Phi, psi and omega in degrees: 000133179264128179272126180244168177299322179297320178294320177298316178299317181296315180295320178296321178296317177297322180274359182056047177251142173255108184257142175282163177303325178293320178293320178299318180294319179296312180294327176300314179294312183298312181294325177295319180291324178296313181294325176298318179295315179298321178297319177297319178298321179295336181273359181291337179070050182257007181298131177083357179271092185286352179290346180276348186240141177273103181258355180263087182254153178235152180280118179260002180269158178286158176286142175282128179231136175269117180238131178275179177232167180287164179299320179295318179296318181296317179295323178295319178295314183298319182291325183275350181282132187289326185230117180217159177222102186068233178268004182261138178261130182258132176241161178294144177291142179276324182252151177261000000 
């Protein structure tokens, strides 16, 4: 893809940026060099070469387990909670 001054103007308009002529020239050069590099990477021909990617992953996190508590622990939690309604514990809302 060829980067043109019109494309830079279009991108600046989409991003709601007001660029000076010097900035436009700089971005034209920078974006062109980035796309040239990406194009070179695309020519390496690595499609389907799975040796470049680590696909053998292991779960390093603990397993999720549902664990209950004793009746005494539950009563202690319920008694120490500042705001409750019946068996429900009320917490402050995160969203307004």
